[in-house]
C-alpha atoms as an extended CHARMM CRD file, in Angstrom:
* protein
*
        85  EXT
         1         1  UNK       CA              0.0000000000        0.0000000000        0.0000000000  PROA      1               0.0000000000
         2         2  UNK       CA              2.9240000000        2.3400000000        0.5670000000  PROA      2               0.0000000000
         3         3  UNK       CA              3.8720000000        2.2620000000       -3.1010000000  PROA      3               0.0000000000
         4         4  UNK       CA              0.3640000000        3.3520000000       -4.1510000000  PROA      4               0.0000000000
         5         5  UNK       CA              0.4850000000        6.1870000000       -1.6450000000  PROA      5               0.0000000000
         6         6  UNK       CA              3.8190000000        7.5240000000       -2.8760000000  PROA      6               0.0000000000
         7         7  UNK       CA              2.7410000000        7.2180000000       -6.5230000000  PROA      7               0.0000000000
         8         8  UNK       CA             -0.4070000000        9.2180000000       -5.7890000000  PROA      8               0.0000000000
         9         9  UNK       CA              1.5800000000       11.7670000000       -3.7980000000  PROA      9               0.0000000000
        10        10  UNK       CA              4.1120000000       12.0950000000       -6.6150000000  PROA      10              0.0000000000
        11        11  UNK       CA              1.3640000000       12.6800000000       -9.1600000000  PROA      11              0.0000000000
        12        12  UNK       CA             -0.3720000000       15.1860000000       -6.8860000000  PROA      12              0.0000000000
        13        13  UNK       CA              2.7710000000       17.1890000000       -6.1210000000  PROA      13              0.0000000000
        14        14  UNK       CA              4.2690000000       17.0460000000       -9.6180000000  PROA      14              0.0000000000
        15        15  UNK       CA              1.1140000000       17.9590000000      -11.5090000000  PROA      15              0.0000000000
        16        16  UNK       CA              0.1100000000       20.4060000000       -8.7830000000  PROA      16              0.0000000000
        17        17  UNK       CA              3.4140000000       22.2220000000       -9.1060000000  PROA      17              0.0000000000
        18        18  UNK       CA              2.9850000000       22.4660000000      -12.8650000000  PROA      18              0.0000000000
        19        19  UNK       CA             -0.5450000000       23.7790000000      -12.4210000000  PROA      19              0.0000000000
        20        20  UNK       CA              0.5670000000       26.3680000000       -9.8710000000  PROA      20              0.0000000000
        21        21  UNK       CA              3.3540000000       27.6480000000      -12.1230000000  PROA      21              0.0000000000
        22        22  UNK       CA              1.0620000000       28.0410000000      -15.1190000000  PROA      22              0.0000000000
        23        23  UNK       CA             -1.7440000000       29.5140000000      -13.0120000000  PROA      23              0.0000000000
        24        24  UNK       CA              0.7440000000       31.9630000000      -11.5160000000  PROA      24              0.0000000000
        25        25  UNK       CA              1.8260000000       33.0810000000      -14.9760000000  PROA      25              0.0000000000
        26        26  UNK       CA             -1.6060000000       33.3610000000      -16.5390000000  PROA      26              0.0000000000
        27        27  UNK       CA             -4.1080000000       33.7790000000      -13.7010000000  PROA      27              0.0000000000
        28        28  UNK       CA             -2.4750000000       36.2900000000      -11.3590000000  PROA      28              0.0000000000
        29        29  UNK       CA             -3.2430000000       39.7200000000      -12.8190000000  PROA      29              0.0000000000
        30        30  UNK       CA             -2.2860000000       41.5760000000       -9.6230000000  PROA      30              0.0000000000
        31        31  UNK       CA             -0.9080000000       40.5940000000       -6.2490000000  PROA      31              0.0000000000
        32        32  UNK       CA             -3.6600000000       42.2660000000       -4.2510000000  PROA      32              0.0000000000
        33        33  UNK       CA             -6.5320000000       40.5300000000       -6.0400000000  PROA      33              0.0000000000
        34        34  UNK       CA             -7.3660000000       36.9450000000       -6.8930000000  PROA      34              0.0000000000
        35        35  UNK       CA             -4.2780000000       34.7950000000       -7.3160000000  PROA      35              0.0000000000
        36        36  UNK       CA             -4.1980000000       31.4720000000       -9.1930000000  PROA      36              0.0000000000
        37        37  UNK       CA             -7.9920000000       31.4310000000       -9.4900000000  PROA      37              0.0000000000
        38        38  UNK       CA             -8.6340000000       34.5350000000      -11.5840000000  PROA      38              0.0000000000
        39        39  UNK       CA            -10.2890000000       33.9730000000      -14.9670000000  PROA      39              0.0000000000
        40        40  UNK       CA             -8.0960000000       33.1430000000      -17.9290000000  PROA      40              0.0000000000
        41        41  UNK       CA             -6.8980000000       36.1730000000      -19.8790000000  PROA      41              0.0000000000
        42        42  UNK       CA             -8.6160000000       36.9820000000      -23.1600000000  PROA      42              0.0000000000
        43        43  UNK       CA             -5.6160000000       37.1060000000      -25.4840000000  PROA      43              0.0000000000
        44        44  UNK       CA             -2.5940000000       35.0030000000      -24.6820000000  PROA      44              0.0000000000
        45        45  UNK       CA             -0.9690000000       34.4180000000      -28.0500000000  PROA      45              0.0000000000
        46        46  UNK       CA              0.1010000000       31.2980000000      -29.8760000000  PROA      46              0.0000000000
        47        47  UNK       CA              2.0000000000       29.7470000000      -26.9680000000  PROA      47              0.0000000000
        48        48  UNK       CA             -0.5540000000       30.7570000000      -24.3530000000  PROA      48              0.0000000000
        49        49  UNK       CA             -3.4120000000       28.6410000000      -25.6770000000  PROA      49              0.0000000000
        50        50  UNK       CA             -1.5510000000       25.3120000000      -25.3220000000  PROA      50              0.0000000000
        51        51  UNK       CA             -0.2690000000       26.4640000000      -21.9170000000  PROA      51              0.0000000000
        52        52  UNK       CA             -3.8120000000       27.1030000000      -20.6960000000  PROA      52              0.0000000000
        53        53  UNK       CA             -4.8790000000       23.7160000000      -22.0320000000  PROA      53              0.0000000000
        54        54  UNK       CA             -1.9090000000       22.1050000000      -20.2690000000  PROA      54              0.0000000000
        55        55  UNK       CA             -2.8510000000       23.9320000000      -17.0540000000  PROA      55              0.0000000000
        56        56  UNK       CA             -6.3480000000       22.4410000000      -17.1140000000  PROA      56              0.0000000000
        57        57  UNK       CA             -4.9750000000       18.9920000000      -17.9350000000  PROA      57              0.0000000000
        58        58  UNK       CA             -2.4730000000       19.1300000000      -15.0840000000  PROA      58              0.0000000000
        59        59  UNK       CA             -5.2110000000       20.1240000000      -12.6440000000  PROA      59              0.0000000000
        60        60  UNK       CA             -7.4090000000       17.1680000000      -13.5200000000  PROA      60              0.0000000000
        61        61  UNK       CA             -4.4470000000       14.7850000000      -13.7250000000  PROA      61              0.0000000000
        62        62  UNK       CA             -3.3990000000       15.7960000000      -10.2050000000  PROA      62              0.0000000000
        63        63  UNK       CA             -6.8720000000       15.2670000000       -8.7640000000  PROA      63              0.0000000000
        64        64  UNK       CA             -7.8630000000       12.1080000000      -10.6280000000  PROA      64              0.0000000000
        65        65  UNK       CA             -4.3890000000       10.5530000000      -10.4840000000  PROA      65              0.0000000000
        66        66  UNK       CA             -4.1580000000       10.9010000000       -6.7180000000  PROA      66              0.0000000000
        67        67  UNK       CA             -7.6890000000        9.5530000000       -6.2440000000  PROA      67              0.0000000000
        68        68  UNK       CA             -6.9260000000        6.6100000000       -8.4980000000  PROA      68              0.0000000000
        69        69  UNK       CA             -3.8440000000        5.5660000000       -6.5440000000  PROA      69              0.0000000000
        70        70  UNK       CA             -5.2930000000        6.3370000000       -3.1000000000  PROA      70              0.0000000000
        71        71  UNK       CA             -8.8330000000        4.9950000000       -3.5020000000  PROA      71              0.0000000000
        72        72  UNK       CA             -9.5630000000        3.0780000000       -6.7000000000  PROA      72              0.0000000000
        73        73  UNK       CA             -6.5060000000        0.8080000000       -6.9190000000  PROA      73              0.0000000000
        74        74  UNK       CA             -6.5150000000       -0.2180000000       -3.2140000000  PROA      74              0.0000000000
        75        75  UNK       CA            -10.2750000000       -0.8310000000       -3.3660000000  PROA      75              0.0000000000
        76        76  UNK       CA             -9.8590000000       -2.9910000000       -6.4680000000  PROA      76              0.0000000000
        77        77  UNK       CA             -7.0620000000       -4.9700000000       -4.7910000000  PROA      77              0.0000000000
        78        78  UNK       CA             -9.1550000000       -5.5960000000       -1.6870000000  PROA      78              0.0000000000
        79        79  UNK       CA            -12.1360000000       -6.6100000000       -3.7940000000  PROA      79              0.0000000000
        80        80  UNK       CA             -9.9640000000       -9.0440000000       -5.7680000000  PROA      80              0.0000000000
        81        81  UNK       CA             -8.6200000000      -10.5350000000       -2.5170000000  PROA      81              0.0000000000
        82        82  UNK       CA            -12.1230000000      -10.9880000000       -1.1080000000  PROA      82              0.0000000000
        83        83  UNK       CA            -13.3520000000      -12.6170000000       -4.2960000000  PROA      83              0.0000000000
        84        84  UNK       CA            -10.4040000000      -15.0300000000       -4.2460000000  PROA      84              0.0000000000
        85        85  UNK       CA            -11.3340000000      -16.2280000000       -0.7400000000  PROA      85              0.0000000000
């Protein structure tokens, strides 16, 4: 079980760091207002569109990846063990 925990933690921290960097670049218009959660800017250029898409993908990968390794995989292993008995 420890290996599933560290895999989920690695996914959560790695993808979360990537999301925070991109959100800091694109979603922090000022330091006294909303940071990391402000709406996406209107015009970001040719490299900004894939970066915003990557930001959204990293967010969902962090959440779903951690849940998969912390909840779904251990539950499937326990269910398989119970069915084998």
